[in-house]
N, CA, C and O atoms as CSV, one atom per row, in Angstrom:
chain,resi,resn,atom,element,x,y,z
A,1,MET,N,N,19.904,48.418,17.848
A,1,MET,CA,C,20.079,47.455,18.919
A,1,MET,C,C,19.558,48.052,20.222
A,1,MET,O,O,19.768,49.231,20.509
A,2,GLN,N,N,18.886,47.233,20.993
A,2,GLN,CA,C,18.346,47.675,22.274
A,2,GLN,C,C,19.342,47.375,23.394
A,2,GLN,O,O,19.893,46.277,23.483
A,3,GLU,N,N,19.558,48.371,24.240
A,3,GLU,CA,C,20.448,48.209,25.380
A,3,GLU,C,C,19.807,47.272,26.389
A,3,GLU,O,O,18.605,47.360,26.639
A,4,LEU,N,N,20.595,46.374,26.972
A,4,LEU,CA,C,20.097,45.412,27.952
A,4,LEU,C,C,20.850,45.625,29.262
A,4,LEU,O,O,22.058,45.399,29.333
A,5,ILE,N,N,20.120,46.070,30.320
A,5,ILE,CA,C,20.741,46.417,31.598
A,5,ILE,C,C,20.020,45.707,32.736
A,5,ILE,O,O,18.791,45.693,32.794
A,6,TYR,N,N,20.807,45.114,33.648
A,6,TYR,CA,C,20.287,44.523,34.889
A,6,TYR,C,C,20.807,45.375,36.040
A,6,TYR,O,O,22.000,45.672,36.100
A,7,SER,N,N,19.927,45.769,36.949
A,7,SER,CA,C,20.324,46.613,38.077
A,7,SER,C,C,20.304,45.821,39.372
A,7,SER,O,O,19.495,44.910,39.546
A,8,GLY,N,N,21.209,46.180,40.283
A,8,GLY,CA,C,21.285,45.508,41.578
A,8,GLY,C,C,22.030,46.370,42.578
A,8,GLY,O,O,22.229,47.565,42.359
A,9,LYS,N,N,22.443,45.755,43.678
A,9,LYS,CA,C,23.174,46.449,44.733
A,9,LYS,C,C,24.386,45.622,45.148
A,9,LYS,O,O,24.369,44.393,45.084
A,10,VAL,N,N,25.429,46.315,45.570
A,10,VAL,CA,C,26.631,45.685,46.114
A,10,VAL,C,C,26.807,46.200,47.534
A,10,VAL,O,O,26.699,47.402,47.777
A,11,TYR,N,N,27.078,45.298,48.477
A,11,TYR,CA,C,27.269,45.660,49.882
A,11,TYR,C,C,28.717,45.394,50.265
A,11,TYR,O,O,29.288,44.372,49.886
A,12,ARG,N,N,29.310,46.314,51.017
A,12,ARG,CA,C,30.698,46.166,51.454
A,12,ARG,C,C,30.788,46.590,52.914
A,12,ARG,O,O,30.413,47.708,53.265
A,13,LEU,N,N,31.284,45.701,53.759
A,13,LEU,CA,C,31.493,46.013,55.167
A,13,LEU,C,C,32.790,46.789,55.296
A,13,LEU,O,O,33.833,46.349,54.814
A,14,ARG,N,N,32.727,47.941,55.943
A,14,ARG,CA,C,33.918,48.762,56.161
A,14,ARG,C,C,34.559,48.315,57.469
A,14,ARG,O,O,33.879,48.183,58.487
A,15,ALA,N,N,35.865,48.083,57.438
A,15,ALA,CA,C,36.546,47.574,58.623
A,15,ALA,C,C,37.989,48.052,58.655
A,15,ALA,O,O,38.577,48.394,57.629
A,16,GLY,N,N,38.537,48.064,59.857
A,16,GLY,CA,C,39.941,48.393,60.047
A,16,GLY,C,C,40.793,47.150,59.918
A,16,GLY,O,O,40.308,46.087,59.533
A,17,THR,N,N,42.049,47.288,60.237
A,17,THR,CA,C,42.982,46.167,60.209
A,17,THR,C,C,42.738,45.276,61.419
A,17,THR,O,O,42.528,45.785,62.520
A,18,PRO,N,N,42.762,43.935,61.237
A,18,PRO,CA,C,42.601,43.052,62.394
A,18,PRO,C,C,43.681,43.336,63.442
A,18,PRO,O,O,44.857,43.498,63.114
A,19,MET,N,N,43.261,43.393,64.695
A,19,MET,CA,C,44.183,43.674,65.799
A,19,MET,C,C,44.305,42.422,66.673
A,19,MET,O,O,43.296,41.807,67.017
A,20,PRO,N,N,45.548,42.040,67.036
A,20,PRO,CA,C,45.712,40.848,67.873
A,20,PRO,C,C,45.154,41.077,69.281
A,20,PRO,O,O,45.247,42.170,69.839
A,21,VAL,N,N,44.582,40.025,69.826
A,21,VAL,CA,C,44.108,40.048,71.203
A,21,VAL,C,C,45.240,39.513,72.059
A,21,VAL,O,O,45.808,38.462,71.763
A,22,ARG,N,N,45.566,40.235,73.117
A,22,ARG,CA,C,46.731,39.904,73.940
A,22,ARG,C,C,46.657,38.484,74.511
A,22,ARG,O,O,45.698,38.104,75.183
A,23,GLY,N,N,47.710,37.720,74.214
A,23,GLY,CA,C,47.917,36.450,74.884
A,23,GLY,C,C,47.259,35.216,74.304
A,23,GLY,O,O,47.769,34.117,74.524
A,24,ASP,N,N,46.153,35.327,73.574
A,24,ASP,CA,C,45.497,34.086,73.148
A,24,ASP,C,C,45.635,33.791,71.651
A,24,ASP,O,O,45.090,32.791,71.182
A,25,GLY,N,N,46.337,34.621,70.894
A,25,GLY,CA,C,46.588,34.363,69.480
A,25,GLY,C,C,45.421,34.662,68.546
A,25,GLY,O,O,45.527,34.431,67.341
A,26,SER,N,N,44.321,35.166,69.073
A,26,SER,CA,C,43.193,35.494,68.199
A,26,SER,C,C,43.218,36.980,67.830
A,26,SER,O,O,44.045,37.738,68.336
A,27,PHE,N,N,42.325,37.377,66.962
A,27,PHE,CA,C,42.262,38.751,66.486
A,27,PHE,C,C,40.850,39.294,66.629
A,27,PHE,O,O,39.882,38.535,66.667
A,28,VAL,N,N,40.742,40.621,66.708
A,28,VAL,CA,C,39.447,41.285,66.717
A,28,VAL,C,C,39.422,42.234,65.524
A,28,VAL,O,O,40.430,42.860,65.194
A,29,LEU,N,N,38.259,42.335,64.882
A,29,LEU,CA,C,38.098,43.185,63.725
A,29,LEU,C,C,37.084,44.278,64.062
A,29,LEU,O,O,35.928,43.987,64.368
A,30,HIS,N,N,37.522,45.530,64.005
A,30,HIS,CA,C,36.636,46.658,64.283
A,30,HIS,C,C,35.969,47.083,62.983
A,30,HIS,O,O,36.651,47.392,62.005
A,31,THR,N,N,34.646,47.100,62.967
A,31,THR,CA,C,33.904,47.521,61.783
A,31,THR,C,C,33.267,48.874,62.030
A,31,THR,O,O,32.955,49.236,63.164
A,32,PHE,N,N,33.083,49.605,60.964
A,32,PHE,CA,C,32.443,50.908,61.064
A,32,PHE,C,C,31.607,51.150,59.816
A,32,PHE,O,O,32.116,51.532,58.762
A,33,MET,N,N,30.343,50.921,59.966
A,33,MET,CA,C,29.351,51.114,58.922
A,33,MET,C,C,29.573,50.169,57.733
A,33,MET,O,O,30.512,49.373,57.709
A,34,ALA,N,N,28.696,50.285,56.774
A,34,ALA,CA,C,28.767,49.496,55.547
A,34,ALA,C,C,28.472,50.431,54.376
A,34,ALA,O,O,27.894,51.504,54.550
A,35,GLU,N,N,28.875,50.009,53.197
A,35,GLU,CA,C,28.585,50.758,51.987
A,35,GLU,C,C,27.591,49.956,51.158
A,35,GLU,O,O,27.712,48.736,51.048
A,36,VAL,N,N,26.624,50.628,50.585
A,36,VAL,CA,C,25.737,50.000,49.613
A,36,VAL,C,C,25.803,50.848,48.348
A,36,VAL,O,O,25.583,52.058,48.379
A,37,SER,N,N,26.112,50.185,47.234
A,37,SER,CA,C,26.220,50.871,45.948
A,37,SER,C,C,25.255,50.246,44.957
A,37,SER,O,O,25.131,49.024,44.886
A,38,ASN,N,N,24.575,51.081,44.196
A,38,ASN,CA,C,23.782,50.584,43.078
A,38,ASN,C,C,24.737,50.233,41.953
A,38,ASN,O,O,25.728,50.926,41.722
A,39,ILE,N,N,24.426,49.143,41.253
A,39,ILE,CA,C,25.246,48.739,40.110
A,39,ILE,C,C,24.331,48.456,38.925
A,39,ILE,O,O,23.171,48.079,39.089
A,40,ASP,N,N,24.867,48.644,37.755
A,40,ASP,CA,C,24.207,48.257,36.525
A,40,ASP,C,C,25.112,47.278,35.801
A,40,ASP,O,O,26.261,47.597,35.494
A,41,ILE,N,N,24.601,46.091,35.529
A,41,ILE,CA,C,25.292,45.137,34.674
A,41,ILE,C,C,24.731,45.371,33.275
A,41,ILE,O,O,23.555,45.121,33.013
A,42,VAL,N,N,25.577,45.844,32.400
A,42,VAL,CA,C,25.160,46.192,31.047
A,42,VAL,C,C,25.552,45.028,30.135
A,42,VAL,O,O,26.729,44.842,29.826
A,43,ALA,N,N,24.561,44.253,29.712
A,43,ALA,CA,C,24.826,43.072,28.896
A,43,ALA,C,C,25.130,43.433,27.451
A,43,ALA,O,O,25.869,42.730,26.762
A,44,CYS,N,N,24.544,44.548,27.001
A,44,CYS,CA,C,24.705,44.900,25.601
A,44,CYS,C,C,24.468,46.391,25.414
A,44,CYS,O,O,23.390,46.891,25.737
A,45,THR,N,N,25.465,47.112,24.895
A,45,THR,CA,C,25.317,48.538,24.616
A,45,THR,C,C,26.268,48.934,23.488
A,45,THR,O,O,27.277,48.272,23.247
A,46,GLU,N,N,25.933,50.009,22.813
A,46,GLU,CA,C,26.808,50.536,21.767
A,46,GLU,C,C,27.561,51.775,22.227
A,46,GLU,O,O,28.335,52.346,21.459
A,47,SER,N,N,27.345,52.204,23.484
A,47,SER,CA,C,28.018,53.415,23.976
A,47,SER,C,C,28.647,53.165,25.345
A,47,SER,O,O,28.194,52.325,26.123
A,48,LEU,N,N,29.689,53.916,25.602
A,48,LEU,CA,C,30.386,53.840,26.887
A,48,LEU,C,C,30.045,55.077,27.713
A,48,LEU,O,O,29.650,56.097,27.147
A,49,PRO,N,N,30.189,55.012,29.053
A,49,PRO,CA,C,29.919,56.194,29.878
A,49,PRO,C,C,30.861,57.343,29.528
A,49,PRO,O,O,32.030,57.131,29.204
A,50,ALA,N,N,30.338,58.546,29.598
A,50,ALA,CA,C,31.151,59.744,29.351
A,50,ALA,C,C,31.893,60.129,30.626
A,50,ALA,O,O,31.461,59.777,31.724
A,51,SER,N,N,32.994,60.842,30.492
A,51,SER,CA,C,33.757,61.311,31.650
A,51,SER,C,C,32.890,62.126,32.599
A,51,SER,O,O,33.081,62.074,33.814
A,52,SER,N,N,31.944,62.874,32.058
A,52,SER,CA,C,31.077,63.720,32.890
A,52,SER,C,C,30.143,62.922,33.796
A,52,SER,O,O,29.547,63.492,34.710
A,53,GLU,N,N,30.003,61.620,33.565
A,53,GLU,CA,C,29.157,60.775,34.409
A,53,GLU,C,C,29.863,60.325,35.693
A,53,GLU,O,O,29.221,59.797,36.601
A,54,PHE,N,N,31.192,60.535,35.771
A,54,PHE,CA,C,31.958,60.066,36.921
A,54,PHE,C,C,31.975,61.108,38.030
A,54,PHE,O,O,31.841,62.306,37.779
A,55,ARG,N,N,32.139,60.640,39.244
A,55,ARG,CA,C,32.037,61.459,40.443
A,55,ARG,C,C,32.953,62.678,40.412
A,55,ARG,O,O,32.524,63.763,40.806
A,56,GLY,N,N,34.161,62.545,39.971
A,56,GLY,CA,C,35.098,63.652,39.943
A,56,GLY,C,C,34.778,64.700,38.890
A,56,GLY,O,O,35.362,65.784,38.893
A,57,GLN,N,N,33.861,64.386,37.996
A,57,GLN,CA,C,33.487,65.302,36.922
A,57,GLN,C,C,32.050,65.791,37.066
A,57,GLN,O,O,31.491,66.354,36.124
A,58,GLY,N,N,31.444,65.580,38.239
A,58,GLY,CA,C,30.090,66.071,38.484
A,58,GLY,C,C,29.009,65.009,38.434
A,58,GLY,O,O,27.861,65.301,38.768
A,59,GLY,N,N,29.330,63.788,38.032
A,59,GLY,CA,C,28.345,62.703,37.977
A,59,GLY,C,C,28.354,61.883,39.257
A,59,GLY,O,O,28.889,62.321,40.275
A,60,ASN,N,N,27.760,60.690,39.210
A,60,ASN,CA,C,27.721,59.855,40.406
A,60,ASN,C,C,28.268,58.442,40.186
A,60,ASN,O,O,28.018,57.557,41.005
A,61,LEU,N,N,29.004,58.213,39.105
A,61,LEU,CA,C,29.652,56.918,38.883
A,61,LEU,C,C,30.972,56.861,39.640
A,61,LEU,O,O,31.767,57.800,39.593
A,62,MET,N,N,31.199,55.751,40.340
A,62,MET,CA,C,32.478,55.520,41.019
A,62,MET,C,C,33.458,54.793,40.098
A,62,MET,O,O,34.652,55.092,40.078
A,63,SER,N,N,32.928,53.827,39.333
A,63,SER,CA,C,33.780,53.083,38.412
A,63,SER,C,C,32.920,52.464,37.317
A,63,SER,O,O,31.706,52.321,37.460
A,64,ALA,N,N,33.573,52.105,36.235
A,64,ALA,CA,C,32.920,51.414,35.130
A,64,ALA,C,C,33.973,50.570,34.421
A,64,ALA,O,O,35.118,50.990,34.252
A,65,SER,N,N,33.571,49.395,34.017
A,65,SER,CA,C,34.481,48.492,33.334
A,65,SER,C,C,33.715,47.819,32.187
A,65,SER,O,O,32.694,47.169,32.411
A,66,PHE,N,N,34.214,47.981,30.969
A,66,PHE,CA,C,33.532,47.435,29.798
A,66,PHE,C,C,34.495,46.649,28.930
A,66,PHE,O,O,35.697,46.914,28.908
A,67,THR,N,N,33.945,45.676,28.215
A,67,THR,CA,C,34.691,44.848,27.275
A,67,THR,C,C,33.997,44.914,25.924
A,67,THR,O,O,32.772,44.829,25.846
A,68,ARG,N,N,34.777,45.065,24.866
A,68,ARG,CA,C,34.202,45.066,23.518
A,68,ARG,C,C,33.897,43.634,23.116
A,68,ARG,O,O,34.737,42.744,23.249
A,69,LEU,N,N,32.674,43.422,22.619
A,69,LEU,CA,C,32.268,42.103,22.138
A,69,LEU,C,C,32.582,41.985,20.658
A,69,LEU,O,O,32.503,42.960,19.911
A,70,ASN,N,N,32.930,40.801,20.254
A,70,ASN,CA,C,33.281,40.557,18.852
A,70,ASN,C,C,31.992,40.319,18.063
A,70,ASN,O,O,31.547,39.182,17.905
A,71,VAL,N,N,31.401,41.413,17.571
A,71,VAL,CA,C,30.142,41.356,16.836
A,71,VAL,C,C,30.387,41.896,15.429
A,71,VAL,O,O,30.978,42.962,15.260
A,72,VAL,N,N,29.938,41.165,14.440
A,72,VAL,CA,C,30.108,41.593,13.053
A,72,VAL,C,C,29.192,42.782,12.774
A,72,VAL,O,O,28.011,42.761,13.120
A,73,GLY,N,N,29.745,43.814,12.149
A,73,GLY,CA,C,28.940,44.936,11.707
A,73,GLY,C,C,28.678,45.998,12.750
A,73,GLY,O,O,27.796,46.833,12.553
A,74,GLY,N,N,29.411,46.002,13.858
A,74,GLY,CA,C,29.170,47.057,14.835
A,74,GLY,C,C,30.082,46.966,16.033
A,74,GLY,O,O,30.797,45.981,16.219
A,75,THR,N,N,30.047,48.003,16.841
A,75,THR,CA,C,30.806,48.046,18.077
A,75,THR,C,C,29.827,47.869,19.223
A,75,THR,O,O,28.976,48.724,19.466
A,76,VAL,N,N,29.956,46.754,19.920
A,76,VAL,CA,C,29.052,46.412,21.008
A,76,VAL,C,C,29.893,46.102,22.240
A,76,VAL,O,O,30.931,45.447,22.146
A,77,PHE,N,N,29.432,46.581,23.402
A,77,PHE,CA,C,30.161,46.397,24.649
A,77,PHE,C,C,29.280,45.728,25.690
A,77,PHE,O,O,28.053,45.787,25.610
A,78,SER,N,N,29.915,45.091,26.670
A,78,SER,CA,C,29.237,44.633,27.878
A,78,SER,C,C,30.109,45.048,29.056
A,78,SER,O,O,31.327,45.161,28.922
A,79,GLY,N,N,29.488,45.275,30.209
A,79,GLY,CA,C,30.283,45.689,31.357
A,79,GLY,C,C,29.455,45.996,32.577
A,79,GLY,O,O,28.310,45.564,32.709
A,80,LYS,N,N,30.069,46.762,33.475
A,80,LYS,CA,C,29.448,47.065,34.767
A,80,LYS,C,C,29.713,48.512,35.138
A,80,LYS,O,O,30.806,49.035,34.916
A,81,LYS,N,N,28.685,49.163,35.713
A,81,LYS,CA,C,28.805,50.513,36.264
A,81,LYS,C,C,28.530,50.432,37.761
A,81,LYS,O,O,27.571,49.789,38.187
A,82,VAL,N,N,29.373,51.086,38.558
A,82,VAL,CA,C,29.190,51.141,40.010
A,82,VAL,C,C,29.002,52.605,40.393
A,82,VAL,O,O,29.820,53.462,40.058
A,83,TYR,N,N,27.902,52.874,41.104
A,83,TYR,CA,C,27.552,54.245,41.466
A,83,TYR,C,C,28.031,54.586,42.872
A,83,TYR,O,O,28.359,53.700,43.661
A,84,LYS,N,N,28.068,55.876,43.172
A,84,LYS,CA,C,28.515,56.400,44.463
A,84,LYS,C,C,27.807,55.661,45.606
A,84,LYS,O,O,26.588,55.493,45.570
A,85,PRO,N,N,28.566,55.215,46.626
A,85,PRO,CA,C,27.957,54.452,47.712
A,85,PRO,C,C,27.192,55.335,48.694
A,85,PRO,O,O,27.411,56.541,48.812
A,86,GLU,N,N,26.297,54.669,49.380
A,86,GLU,CA,C,25.592,55.284,50.516
A,86,GLU,C,C,26.099,54.541,51.747
A,86,GLU,O,O,26.257,53.321,51.705
A,87,TYR,N,N,26.355,55.253,52.838
A,87,TYR,CA,C,26.850,54.632,54.055
A,87,TYR,C,C,25.677,54.300,54.962
A,87,TYR,O,O,24.850,55.159,55.268
A,88,ILE,N,N,25.613,53.038,55.391
A,88,ILE,CA,C,24.520,52.576,56.231
A,88,ILE,C,C,25.076,51.825,57.432
A,88,ILE,O,O,26.252,51.463,57.442
A,89,ASP,N,N,24.258,51.590,58.430
A,89,ASP,CA,C,24.635,50.782,59.585
A,89,ASP,C,C,24.714,49.317,59.136
A,89,ASP,O,O,23.930,48.887,58.290
A,90,GLU,N,N,25.645,48.561,59.691
A,90,GLU,CA,C,25.813,47.152,59.297
A,90,GLU,C,C,24.517,46.355,59.470
A,90,GLU,O,O,24.261,45.417,58.714
A,91,ASP,N,N,23.706,46.722,60.455
A,91,ASP,CA,C,22.460,45.991,60.726
A,91,ASP,C,C,21.412,46.195,59.627
A,91,ASP,O,O,20.427,45.459,59.574
A,92,GLU,N,N,21.611,47.169,58.765
A,92,GLU,CA,C,20.663,47.439,57.686
A,92,GLU,C,C,20.897,46.587,56.454
A,92,GLU,O,O,20.097,46.634,55.520
A,93,ILE,N,N,21.972,45.811,56.426
A,93,ILE,CA,C,22.257,44.936,55.288
A,93,ILE,C,C,21.258,43.782,55.324
A,93,ILE,O,O,21.136,43.097,56.339
A,94,PRO,N,N,20.538,43.565,54.209
A,94,PRO,CA,C,19.516,42.496,54.211
A,94,PRO,C,C,20.136,41.113,54.314
A,94,PRO,O,O,19.416,40.114,54.328
């Protein structure tokens, strides 16, 4: 079976807790940079990531989530891998 992988990026704005603005009932949100992470959507694979691929074990994966597919005659998974983020300025988000 051939592994089928789609690659992309995930963007996340980093921000603090909303702070109330005195007297008018509105809030202000302080932001500080953004995160961009490469992701792989794995549509079909027969293997799962090894522990050594994760950030705490020397690799660059932040998280991975897989589900076993009900396929006759084999163990097949689909899921997502999220890699270590890069910190960028908010204005760099496309």
